[in-house]
N, CA, C and O atoms as a Maestro MAE file, in Angstrom:
{
 s_m_m2io_version
 :::
 2.0.0
}

f_m_ct {
 s_m_title
 :::
 protein
 m_atom[208] {
  # First column is atom index #
  i_m_mmod_type
  r_m_x_coord
  r_m_y_coord
  r_m_z_coord
  i_m_residue_number
  s_m_chain_name
  s_m_pdb_residue_name
  s_m_pdb_atom_name
  i_m_atomic_number
  :::
  1 25 104.773 117.649 148.051 1 A "MET " " N  " 7
  2 3 103.179 117.602 148.703 1 A "MET " " CA " 6
  3 2 103.465 117.722 150.034 1 A "MET " " C  " 6
  4 15 104.325 117.086 150.643 1 A "MET " " O  " 8
  5 25 102.445 118.870 150.639 2 A "ASP " " N  " 7
  6 3 102.203 119.007 151.917 2 A "ASP " " CA " 6
  7 2 101.598 117.841 152.800 2 A "ASP " " C  " 6
  8 15 100.401 117.696 152.549 2 A "ASP " " O  " 8
  9 25 102.035 117.045 153.678 3 A "PRO " " N  " 7
  10 3 101.287 116.122 154.437 3 A "PRO " " CA " 6
  11 2 99.938 116.531 154.994 3 A "PRO " " C  " 6
  12 15 98.840 115.985 154.886 3 A "PRO " " O  " 8
  13 25 100.383 117.856 155.741 4 A "ILE " " N  " 7
  14 3 99.029 118.244 156.348 4 A "ILE " " CA " 6
  15 2 97.706 118.405 155.361 4 A "ILE " " C  " 6
  16 15 96.621 117.842 155.505 4 A "ILE " " O  " 8
  17 25 98.084 119.295 154.362 5 A "THR " " N  " 7
  18 3 96.814 119.830 153.714 5 A "THR " " CA " 6
  19 2 96.810 119.017 152.345 5 A "THR " " C  " 6
  20 15 96.017 119.426 151.497 5 A "THR " " O  " 8
  21 25 97.706 117.768 151.983 6 A "ASP " " N  " 7
  22 3 97.669 117.356 150.666 6 A "ASP " " CA " 6
  23 2 97.710 118.307 149.407 6 A "ASP " " C  " 6
  24 15 97.141 118.042 148.348 6 A "ASP " " O  " 8
  25 25 98.387 119.351 149.626 7 A "VAL " " N  " 7
  26 3 98.534 120.405 148.505 7 A "VAL " " CA " 6
  27 2 99.758 120.417 147.964 7 A "VAL " " C  " 6
  28 15 100.673 120.648 148.755 7 A "VAL " " O  " 8
  29 25 100.066 120.216 146.724 8 A "HIS " " N  " 7
  30 3 101.422 120.242 145.945 8 A "HIS " " CA " 6
  31 2 101.722 121.884 145.453 8 A "HIS " " C  " 6
  32 15 101.095 122.538 144.620 8 A "HIS " " O  " 8
  33 25 102.795 122.255 146.201 9 A "VAL " " N  " 7
  34 3 102.788 123.580 145.761 9 A "VAL " " CA " 6
  35 2 104.046 123.796 144.804 9 A "VAL " " C  " 6
  36 15 105.106 123.367 145.258 9 A "VAL " " O  " 8
  37 25 104.086 124.379 143.582 10 A "ALA " " N  " 7
  38 3 105.056 124.421 142.573 10 A "ALA " " CA " 6
  39 2 105.194 125.794 142.208 10 A "ALA " " C  " 6
  40 15 104.250 126.582 142.171 10 A "ALA " " O  " 8
  41 25 106.662 126.138 141.873 11 A "GLU " " N  " 7
  42 3 106.779 127.757 141.151 11 A "GLU " " CA " 6
  43 2 106.079 127.995 140.007 11 A "GLU " " C  " 6
  44 15 106.133 127.136 139.127 11 A "GLU " " O  " 8
  45 25 105.383 129.058 139.820 12 A "PHE " " N  " 7
  46 3 104.960 129.494 138.516 12 A "PHE " " CA " 6
  47 2 105.914 129.497 137.458 12 A "PHE " " C  " 6
  48 15 106.996 130.043 137.673 12 A "PHE " " O  " 8
  49 25 105.680 128.958 136.311 13 A "PRO " " N  " 7
  50 3 106.495 129.143 135.201 13 A "PRO " " CA " 6
  51 2 107.039 130.664 134.773 13 A "PRO " " C  " 6
  52 15 108.186 130.834 134.360 13 A "PRO " " O  " 8
  53 25 106.275 131.521 134.891 14 A "LEU " " N  " 7
  54 3 106.466 132.817 134.562 14 A "LEU " " CA " 6
  55 2 106.668 133.804 135.725 14 A "LEU " " C  " 6
  56 15 106.169 133.761 136.849 14 A "LEU " " O  " 8
  57 25 107.570 134.762 135.159 15 A "GLU " " N  " 7
  58 3 107.497 135.892 136.528 15 A "GLU " " CA " 6
  59 2 106.122 136.647 136.293 15 A "GLU " " C  " 6
  60 15 105.638 136.883 135.186 15 A "GLU " " O  " 8
  61 25 105.676 136.925 137.295 16 A "ILE " " N  " 7
  62 3 104.295 137.702 137.490 16 A "ILE " " CA " 6
  63 2 104.580 138.628 138.421 16 A "ILE " " C  " 6
  64 15 105.327 138.367 139.365 16 A "ILE " " O  " 8
  65 25 104.001 139.834 138.248 17 A "PRO " " N  " 7
  66 3 104.140 140.829 139.368 17 A "PRO " " CA " 6
  67 2 103.336 140.540 140.873 17 A "PRO " " C  " 6
  68 15 102.259 139.945 140.876 17 A "PRO " " O  " 8
  69 25 103.873 140.947 141.942 18 A "SER " " N  " 7
  70 3 103.117 140.554 143.415 18 A "SER " " CA " 6
  71 2 101.887 140.953 143.205 18 A "SER " " C  " 6
  72 15 101.699 141.806 142.338 18 A "SER " " O  " 8
  73 25 100.674 140.369 144.027 19 A "LEU " " N  " 7
  74 3 99.625 140.537 144.295 19 A "LEU " " CA " 6
  75 2 99.299 140.593 145.785 19 A "LEU " " C  " 6
  76 15 99.749 139.745 146.556 19 A "LEU " " O  " 8
  77 25 98.569 141.523 146.160 20 A "GLY " " N  " 7
  78 3 98.321 141.999 147.523 20 A "GLY " " CA " 6
  79 2 96.960 141.338 147.641 20 A "GLY " " C  " 6
  80 15 96.101 141.293 146.760 20 A "GLY " " O  " 8
  81 25 96.897 140.832 148.865 21 A "VAL " " N  " 7
  82 3 95.562 140.300 149.457 21 A "VAL " " CA " 6
  83 2 95.157 140.894 150.558 21 A "VAL " " C  " 6
  84 15 95.929 141.046 151.505 21 A "VAL " " O  " 8
  85 25 93.765 141.353 150.588 22 A "ASP " " N  " 7
  86 3 93.172 141.694 151.609 22 A "ASP " " CA " 6
  87 2 92.052 140.983 152.232 22 A "ASP " " C  " 6
  88 15 91.176 140.682 151.421 22 A "ASP " " O  " 8
  89 25 91.843 140.649 153.382 23 A "ILE " " N  " 7
  90 3 90.733 140.126 154.008 23 A "ILE " " CA " 6
  91 2 90.062 140.807 155.067 23 A "ILE " " C  " 6
  92 15 90.576 141.189 156.119 23 A "ILE " " O  " 8
  93 25 88.807 140.934 154.688 24 A "VAL " " N  " 7
  94 3 87.897 141.612 155.668 24 A "VAL " " CA " 6
  95 2 87.122 140.605 156.822 24 A "VAL " " C  " 6
  96 15 86.380 139.718 156.399 24 A "VAL " " O  " 8
  97 25 87.274 140.735 157.918 25 A "TRP " " N  " 7
  98 3 86.350 139.845 158.873 25 A "TRP " " CA " 6
  99 2 85.205 140.692 159.213 25 A "TRP " " C  " 6
  100 15 85.200 141.921 159.292 25 A "TRP " " O  " 8
  101 25 84.206 139.853 159.411 26 A "ASN " " N  " 7
  102 3 82.978 140.274 159.828 26 A "ASN " " CA " 6
  103 2 82.580 139.415 161.060 26 A "ASN " " C  " 6
  104 15 82.317 138.217 160.953 26 A "ASN " " O  " 8
  105 25 82.544 140.201 162.422 27 A "PRO " " N  " 7
  106 3 82.262 139.423 163.603 27 A "PRO " " CA " 6
  107 2 81.047 138.892 163.687 27 A "PRO " " C  " 6
  108 15 80.741 138.197 164.656 27 A "PRO " " O  " 8
  109 25 80.168 139.158 162.655 28 A "TRP " " N  " 7
  110 3 78.609 138.499 162.802 28 A "TRP " " CA " 6
  111 2 78.789 137.197 162.332 28 A "TRP " " C  " 6
  112 15 78.037 136.291 162.690 28 A "TRP " " O  " 8
  113 25 79.942 136.982 161.378 29 A "LEU " " N  " 7
  114 3 79.849 135.675 160.802 29 A "LEU " " CA " 6
  115 2 80.882 134.724 161.303 29 A "LEU " " C  " 6
  116 15 81.125 133.647 160.757 29 A "LEU " " O  " 8
  117 25 81.531 135.217 162.466 30 A "GLN " " N  " 7
  118 3 82.816 134.102 163.045 30 A "GLN " " CA " 6
  119 2 82.133 132.785 163.591 30 A "GLN " " C  " 6
  120 15 82.907 131.873 163.882 30 A "GLN " " O  " 8
  121 25 80.707 132.563 163.776 31 A "ASP " " N  " 7
  122 3 80.407 131.266 163.732 31 A "ASP " " CA " 6
  123 2 79.955 130.413 162.622 31 A "ASP " " C  " 6
  124 15 79.242 129.424 162.790 31 A "ASP " " O  " 8
  125 25 80.380 130.815 161.508 32 A "ASP " " N  " 7
  126 3 79.838 130.159 160.366 32 A "ASP " " CA " 6
  127 2 80.962 128.968 160.183 32 A "ASP " " C  " 6
  128 15 82.127 129.364 160.151 32 A "ASP " " O  " 8
  129 25 80.764 127.726 160.075 33 A "PRO " " N  " 7
  130 3 81.372 126.675 159.890 33 A "PRO " " CA " 6
  131 2 82.637 126.707 158.499 33 A "PRO " " C  " 6
  132 15 83.720 126.128 158.583 33 A "PRO " " O  " 8
  133 25 82.300 127.301 157.605 34 A "PHE " " N  " 7
  134 3 82.888 127.680 156.562 34 A "PHE " " CA " 6
  135 2 84.224 128.621 156.839 34 A "PHE " " C  " 6
  136 15 85.423 128.372 156.710 34 A "PHE " " O  " 8
  137 25 83.615 129.638 157.212 35 A "ARG " " N  " 7
  138 3 84.565 130.563 157.545 35 A "ARG " " CA " 6
  139 2 85.616 130.204 158.662 35 A "ARG " " C  " 6
  140 15 86.752 130.662 158.538 35 A "ARG " " O  " 8
  141 25 85.316 129.431 159.719 36 A "GLN " " N  " 7
  142 3 86.058 128.693 160.850 36 A "GLN " " CA " 6
  143 2 87.186 127.886 160.072 36 A "GLN " " C  " 6
  144 15 88.389 127.967 160.317 36 A "GLN " " O  " 8
  145 25 86.559 127.041 159.030 37 A "TRP " " N  " 7
  146 3 87.566 126.153 158.317 37 A "TRP " " CA " 6
  147 2 88.618 126.837 157.331 37 A "TRP " " C  " 6
  148 15 89.700 126.293 157.112 37 A "TRP " " O  " 8
  149 25 88.258 128.055 156.743 38 A "LEU " " N  " 7
  150 3 88.886 128.939 156.072 38 A "LEU " " CA " 6
  151 2 89.947 129.557 156.773 38 A "LEU " " C  " 6
  152 15 91.104 129.558 156.352 38 A "LEU " " O  " 8
  153 25 89.498 130.206 158.083 39 A "GLY " " N  " 7
  154 3 90.645 130.628 158.765 39 A "GLY " " CA " 6
  155 2 91.643 129.838 159.352 39 A "GLY " " C  " 6
  156 15 92.789 130.247 159.540 39 A "GLY " " O  " 8
  157 25 91.194 128.578 159.682 40 A "HIS " " N  " 7
  158 3 92.064 127.709 160.176 40 A "HIS " " CA " 6
  159 2 93.201 127.173 159.111 40 A "HIS " " C  " 6
  160 15 94.368 126.860 159.350 40 A "HIS " " O  " 8
  161 25 92.462 127.168 157.814 41 A "THR " " N  " 7
  162 3 93.161 126.834 156.787 41 A "THR " " CA " 6
  163 2 94.353 127.682 156.342 41 A "THR " " C  " 6
  164 15 95.483 127.255 156.102 41 A "THR " " O  " 8
  165 25 93.892 129.071 156.261 42 A "LEU " " N  " 7
  166 3 94.904 130.229 156.236 42 A "LEU " " CA " 6
  167 2 95.983 130.421 157.148 42 A "LEU " " C  " 6
  168 15 97.086 130.779 156.736 42 A "LEU " " O  " 8
  169 25 95.680 130.143 158.750 43 A "LYS " " N  " 7
  170 3 96.641 130.115 159.451 43 A "LYS " " CA " 6
  171 2 97.659 128.807 159.347 43 A "LYS " " C  " 6
  172 15 98.873 128.991 159.434 43 A "LYS " " O  " 8
  173 25 97.300 127.939 159.222 44 A "THR " " N  " 7
  174 3 98.001 126.627 159.047 44 A "THR " " CA " 6
  175 2 98.824 126.823 157.463 44 A "THR " " C  " 6
  176 15 99.979 126.399 157.422 44 A "THR " " O  " 8
  177 25 98.367 127.318 156.456 45 A "ALA " " N  " 7
  178 3 99.106 127.461 155.290 45 A "ALA " " CA " 6
  179 2 100.132 128.386 155.446 45 A "ALA " " C  " 6
  180 15 101.171 128.268 154.797 45 A "ALA " " O  " 8
  181 25 99.931 129.428 156.350 46 A "THR " " N  " 7
  182 3 101.136 130.813 156.258 46 A "THR " " CA " 6
  183 2 102.146 130.267 157.270 46 A "THR " " C  " 6
  184 15 103.333 130.595 157.257 46 A "THR " " O  " 8
  185 25 101.442 129.158 158.411 47 A "ALA " " N  " 7
  186 3 102.676 128.721 159.429 47 A "ALA " " CA " 6
  187 2 103.509 127.945 159.073 47 A "ALA " " C  " 6
  188 15 104.570 127.694 159.644 47 A "ALA " " O  " 8
  189 25 102.994 127.383 157.842 48 A "SER " " N  " 7
  190 3 103.767 126.180 157.294 48 A "SER " " CA " 6
  191 2 104.839 126.914 156.084 48 A "SER " " C  " 6
  192 15 105.345 126.211 155.209 48 A "SER " " O  " 8
  193 25 105.069 128.246 156.162 49 A "GLY " " N  " 7
  194 3 105.929 128.753 155.262 49 A "GLY " " CA " 6
  195 2 105.724 129.141 153.826 49 A "GLY " " C  " 6
  196 15 106.591 129.515 153.036 49 A "GLY " " O  " 8
  197 25 104.382 128.985 153.605 50 A "TYR " " N  " 7
  198 3 103.873 129.178 152.124 50 A "TYR " " CA " 6
  199 2 103.779 130.673 151.794 50 A "TYR " " C  " 6
  200 15 103.951 131.153 150.673 50 A "TYR " " O  " 8
  201 25 103.486 131.340 152.903 51 A "ALA " " N  " 7
  202 3 103.346 132.931 152.335 51 A "ALA " " CA " 6
  203 2 104.892 133.703 152.354 51 A "ALA " " C  " 6
  204 15 105.794 133.756 153.191 51 A "ALA " " O  " 8
  205 25 104.749 134.120 151.336 52 A "HIS " " N  " 7
  206 3 106.306 134.906 151.165 52 A "HIS " " CA " 6
  207 2 106.053 136.237 151.504 52 A "HIS " " C  " 6
  208 15 106.965 137.063 151.482 52 A "HIS " " O  " 8
  :::
 }
 m_bond[207] {
  # First column is bond index #
  i_m_from
  i_m_to
  i_m_order
  :::
  1 1 2 1
  2 2 3 1
  3 3 4 2
  4 3 5 1
  5 5 6 1
  6 6 7 1
  7 7 8 2
  8 7 9 1
  9 9 10 1
  10 10 11 1
  11 11 12 2
  12 11 13 1
  13 13 14 1
  14 14 15 1
  15 15 16 2
  16 15 17 1
  17 17 18 1
  18 18 19 1
  19 19 20 2
  20 19 21 1
  21 21 22 1
  22 22 23 1
  23 23 24 2
  24 23 25 1
  25 25 26 1
  26 26 27 1
  27 27 28 2
  28 27 29 1
  29 29 30 1
  30 30 31 1
  31 31 32 2
  32 31 33 1
  33 33 34 1
  34 34 35 1
  35 35 36 2
  36 35 37 1
  37 37 38 1
  38 38 39 1
  39 39 40 2
  40 39 41 1
  41 41 42 1
  42 42 43 1
  43 43 44 2
  44 43 45 1
  45 45 46 1
  46 46 47 1
  47 47 48 2
  48 47 49 1
  49 49 50 1
  50 50 51 1
  51 51 52 2
  52 51 53 1
  53 53 54 1
  54 54 55 1
  55 55 56 2
  56 55 57 1
  57 57 58 1
  58 58 59 1
  59 59 60 2
  60 59 61 1
  61 61 62 1
  62 62 63 1
  63 63 64 2
  64 63 65 1
  65 65 66 1
  66 66 67 1
  67 67 68 2
  68 67 69 1
  69 69 70 1
  70 70 71 1
  71 71 72 2
  72 71 73 1
  73 73 74 1
  74 74 75 1
  75 75 76 2
  76 75 77 1
  77 77 78 1
  78 78 79 1
  79 79 80 2
  80 79 81 1
  81 81 82 1
  82 82 83 1
  83 83 84 2
  84 83 85 1
  85 85 86 1
  86 86 87 1
  87 87 88 2
  88 87 89 1
  89 89 90 1
  90 90 91 1
  91 91 92 2
  92 91 93 1
  93 93 94 1
  94 94 95 1
  95 95 96 2
  96 95 97 1
  97 97 98 1
  98 98 99 1
  99 99 100 2
  100 99 101 1
  101 101 102 1
  102 102 103 1
  103 103 104 2
  104 103 105 1
  105 105 106 1
  106 106 107 1
  107 107 108 2
  108 107 109 1
  109 109 110 1
  110 110 111 1
  111 111 112 2
  112 111 113 1
  113 113 114 1
  114 114 115 1
  115 115 116 2
  116 115 117 1
  117 117 118 1
  118 118 119 1
  119 119 120 2
  120 119 121 1
  121 121 122 1
  122 122 123 1
  123 123 124 2
  124 123 125 1
  125 125 126 1
  126 126 127 1
  127 127 128 2
  128 127 129 1
  129 129 130 1
  130 130 131 1
  131 131 132 2
  132 131 133 1
  133 133 134 1
  134 134 135 1
  135 135 136 2
  136 135 137 1
  137 137 138 1
  138 138 139 1
  139 139 140 2
  140 139 141 1
  141 141 142 1
  142 142 143 1
  143 143 144 2
  144 143 145 1
  145 145 146 1
  146 146 147 1
  147 147 148 2
  148 147 149 1
  149 149 150 1
  150 150 151 1
  151 151 152 2
  152 151 153 1
  153 153 154 1
  154 154 155 1
  155 155 156 2
  156 155 157 1
  157 157 158 1
  158 158 159 1
  159 159 160 2
  160 159 161 1
  161 161 162 1
  162 162 163 1
  163 163 164 2
  164 163 165 1
  165 165 166 1
  166 166 167 1
  167 167 168 2
  168 167 169 1
  169 169 170 1
  170 170 171 1
  171 171 172 2
  172 171 173 1
  173 173 174 1
  174 174 175 1
  175 175 176 2
  176 175 177 1
  177 177 178 1
  178 178 179 1
  179 179 180 2
  180 179 181 1
  181 181 182 1
  182 182 183 1
  183 183 184 2
  184 183 185 1
  185 185 186 1
  186 186 187 1
  187 187 188 2
  188 187 189 1
  189 189 190 1
  190 190 191 1
  191 191 192 2
  192 191 193 1
  193 193 194 1
  194 194 195 1
  195 195 196 2
  196 195 197 1
  197 197 198 1
  198 198 199 1
  199 199 200 2
  200 199 201 1
  201 201 202 1
  202 202 203 1
  203 203 204 2
  204 203 205 1
  205 205 206 1
  206 206 207 1
  207 207 208 2
  :::
 }
}
């Protein structure tokens, strides 16, 4: 359990091919509270070593 996000990370039980993720940022929406939260959450998760 990650103490910062309260998220439990577990290995997937089957081998799966890699999956690419692309994010498009629209500057018109940069002040949206949800998008600010999402951006912060993604930065925190990847800084914590969850990104492979």
